[in-house]
N, C-alpha and C positions, 0 to 999 in steps of 0.2 A: 510377561512383559511388567513391571509395575509403571503406571503412567507419569508421565512429567519424568523419562529415561529413555532413550532413543538406545537400543540394538542400532549398531553401524553392521556396513551391512562386509561381509569379508571382502571382497574387491570392492575400495573402493578411488577410479581414479578422481585428478580435481585436474581443470582442465582453467587454464589462468586467467584473468578475473578481466584483466582489458584489453582491446584488440586495436587500442592507440600506438602507434610503436613510437608514441615519442616516451612513453604512460613502463614499454611490456622492461623487464627487469628478470630472463633469465634464469639469472646465476639464484634472485631471490625465492623466483616458485622450485627448481630444483633445494633448497636449501625446506623449505617446507614441505617438501614432497619426502626426502630424506630425513623429514622430526616423523611422518609419520607411517611411514613402509608403505608408498601411495608413487608411483611413477605421474610426471604430470605430462599435462599433453598442451597441445594450443587448439583459439579455431582450426584449424587449417585440418583438425587429424578428428575432428566432430564424426565423419560418414564408417570413418573408422571404427572407430571408439563407438560406436552407434552398433554397429552389428558383432563386437568385441565379444559381448556375455560377459564380461567387465565387472556391469554396471546397472543397477536394476532402478536411483533415481537422477535427473537432474535436474540442477538449482538451478533457475537464470536470472539475470539481473545485467546484459548488458543496456549500453542505451536503448530505451524506447522501438526506435524507429528500427530499430534488429530487431521483435520479439518472435514476430510472429517468422523472421526469415530460419529463425531458431528454433523455436518449440514447434513447429508442423515437423521436418523428421525428426524431431528428436520421441515425438507422441506421435504417430504413424509407423516408430519403429518397436512399437507400444510398448516403451517405460513412460517414469511417472514422472510428473515432469513439477514443481514449486515453482509459480511462474512470478516475475516480480510484476506491479502495477505502477502506474497502470497495464489491466493485458497487453492492451494494442497499440496504435496510432487512428486508427479507424476500425466503424462497425463493424466492414466488413474481413478484416485482415480479423477479429476478435471470431466471427463465426469462421473463417480459416481455421480457425484451431481447435476452436468444439467440432469439428469436421475431422479434420483427422485426429484426431479422442476417441471420437466418436470410431475411429477406423479402424485405432490401435488397441484399443479397450484400456491404455490405464489411467488411474487417477491424475487430475488438473486441480491443483489447487495452488489460488493466487493469493500473493504471499501479505494480505491485513496480518501483521502483530497483533496487531488489540483488538483485533476474535480472539483471538487467546490471555490474553489481559488483564488480568480478574475485576481491578475496577471497572473496564470500560464495560467489558455483558456485565458486571452489575447494575451499570449504571437501564443498559438497553432492558432487560432481563421488567427493572423497575419501570421503566415505560409502558411497555410488556402488559407488567402488574396492574395498569390506572391509576401507578404512585401521585402523581404530578396531576390527574387527574385526564380533561380532552386538553392534548399535546397544539401551541395556540403560533409559538414563533423560533427560531432558531434563530441566532445571532452568531459570525465565530471570525476571528485574524486570526492570523498563520504569515510569521515573513519573515526574513533572514535579508541581512548585506550580504552577496550572494555574491563572490569575484569573479567577474566579465571571461579571465582568463580558463576558467572551464568550460572544456565543451559543452555543456550545456547553456555557456551562457549565449553562442551564438548559432544555435542551429533549430531554431525556429518554436512556433508555439506548442507544436511536441513534447520540448525539453525547459517548455519555458512552467511560471508559477505556478497557472493554473495545470497542469497533469500531476505538475511532479511536488505542490504543497495543498492544491486545488483537492485534491482526489482527499483527504483525509479528512475538511469538514462534511464534505457530500458525502462520503460511507456513513460518516457520525449521521449524517441529517438522515440520513435515508432512512438504516438502520432502529434510532431511534423513533421517528416520526413513522420507521412500521409502515412503509410509502414512499411510491417512486412519483415523483415533480412534473407537473404536467404541461409547465411554460417555466423556460428560462431568458434568463436580459444579464447581458451582461455589462461593462463600458472599464476602459483600459485604458492604461497613461502608461509616459516614458519619462522619466526620469530627466530633468534639464543634469550634460552631464554624465550617463550614463551613457554605454553603447552595448546595451542588448540588442539582439536584432527582435523584439515581439517586445509588446506592452511589458511592463518587471512589476508594471501596480496596476490590479484586478479585481474589479466590485461583480459580483456576480449574485441576482436576487429567482431565486425559483420559486414558482406558486404550485401548494398541490390541491390535490382537490382536499373538502370539505375544509376550507379558508386556511386551511394552515398557508403559513411564511415560513423562507428562511433566504438570510445573504450572511453570504462572507467573503471576506475580502484577503488576499494576497498576494504576497509583495515579497522580489528580491534585491528592495534597492528603499528598507528596513534595519529599525537596530531591531536586535530578534523581537519577537511573540508571539503566543499561542493560549487562546482561550477559547471557551462556548459560553455561549450565556442559552436555554432551552426552560420556557414558557409554558406554562397549562393553567388549565382556572381552579386548576385545586392547589397548585405549588410551584414550582421556580429551581431550575439548578446555576450553577455557573461553575466553570472548574479550567480547573491546569493550572501544572501541569497538564497536559490534556492530549498531542500527540509524539511525542520528544521521548527519547529513551538515552540506557545508559544509568552506570554502576547507582549513583544519586538520585536519577528520575524514579519518583512516585509518581503514579494518575489520581489524581486530587482534584475532588468535588465537594461544592457545598450549596444541601438542601435546605429550602424551608419553604414548610408549610405548613399553612394553617399557622403562620407567627411565627413560629420553629427555626430556627439555624439549628441545620449540624454539622460536622465538616469530616469527612470522609478521605480517611487518610493512605493511598496500598502501600506499601510496601516497594519496592524496586524489586523492577522482575526480570530474568536475562531475558528478553523479548526477544532477541531473531532464534536461538536457542528452543523456547517455545515455541513456535508457529514452527517448529522442525521437526523436536518431539511430535505434535501433533500431526502433521504428517505423517513423521513413518507409523504413529502409529494407527489411524486408517490402512493404511499400505497392509498393516503386518494383521489388519481384527477384516480386512477387507471392506471399508468401511466411503461413503462419498467425504468428500470435506465440505466440510459447511460453508469460507469462502471460495465457490467453485466459478467454472469458468462463466458461466449464469452472472455469477452475481460480480462480474469484474466485468462484462459487455455493459453489466446494467450502467457502472458509470463509466464509461467508455461514452455511453453513448450521448449521457450529457454533455461532456466533457467536448463532446464534438457538436453538439447544440453551440455548448459557450464557445465555440468557436469560429460556426455561421454568426453568432445573436455579434460578436464584435469586430466580423470582416462587414457584414448589410445592416449596423446599425438598427436592426431590428429583432423584436422577444420574436423567439422561439415555441413554435408547438412543439409539444412528445404526445406519440399515442399512451394511450392509455396498458400501465400494465396491475398484474395483482403485482401484492409485496411477495418479500426472498423468505426466501426461507432465517430461518432465526441464528447466531450465536447461544449460540446453550450452553451453561454452567462448563455440565461433563469436560466441554473443550479448555477449557483455565488451566495453563499451566503453570506455577509459582515456582522456574526455578530458579538459584543463584541467581545473582548477578557476576559474569567474571570480569577482569581487570579489561580498561582498556590499550589498545593493541600498541604499542609509543610507531614510532618511523618508521625507525630499523626493523620491526617485525612485520610490518605490510611488505604484500609485494610492488603496489609502484602510490605513487600517492599524484594523487588530482584533488588540485586548491580550491575549495568552496568558499566557505565564507572567507571574503570579504577585511 
């Protein structure tokens, strides 16, 4: 099978994407099923679906708090699972998912789409190759004006900006530094006039071994912003756009090495299609996906430490861990972007941006 193309399974049932009765659209689900000649199923049908023998893999994108509930039976059934990030809402839940994978034997990939995006993987490789020298500092801002009507606007910390948006700079710096943080500091604020039931703006500082420091700020109450800066003792990087996606969004970064600036603009790619193509490729060729359950757990343990730091007002220590696996150039996918669907083509619309 040529890399970058997905060989669709002969039988591929669909599961409706939202379990909230306010957003269920049975008629749209039926039209989608008819378009692709597949049956439409509901969450309540999952046990029957898992026993049916009709599917090989599942993409799970429920609200974060429901990941363990659905991931464990999928993996115990021996199916392959592409699981949205963050992997779960506690380290214990991540460990339960990993245990289920071991029992069932299927592949588990956490949906870090940027691990298949050319600009992101290129920059990770350059950091590992020492292009910028000894890496010292990382700083990032990622925010948007989020609609409070969205279910994530009133579902507590694990649906708020740190797990939702903070996973991006956290995962980026872990991979760029090739190190795991050893201490977490966090300060949160609630914007006057907003009614989120969590801190809608959070500042996080991470301390790493060998003197490395990282900081990121995430917000659900600001104008759209996404960027990061990376500094080493030989060169520096500024990146933006660096986390988002779309038919007109290409990951871009500018380097400054020994006083020479150079901008690297990557063409937009279909990031979701790319991660699915990579996941399919791993299944078909019996390879373990790089952003696996261990990668997901490493982020969740830091997100949980941020929650504790916000609750206690105290820095949180983390046990040392060896470096994670590296996103490699051969997992990059360069599928052409597809047009964004209209509201009429989607099963259900949940407002996100205000």
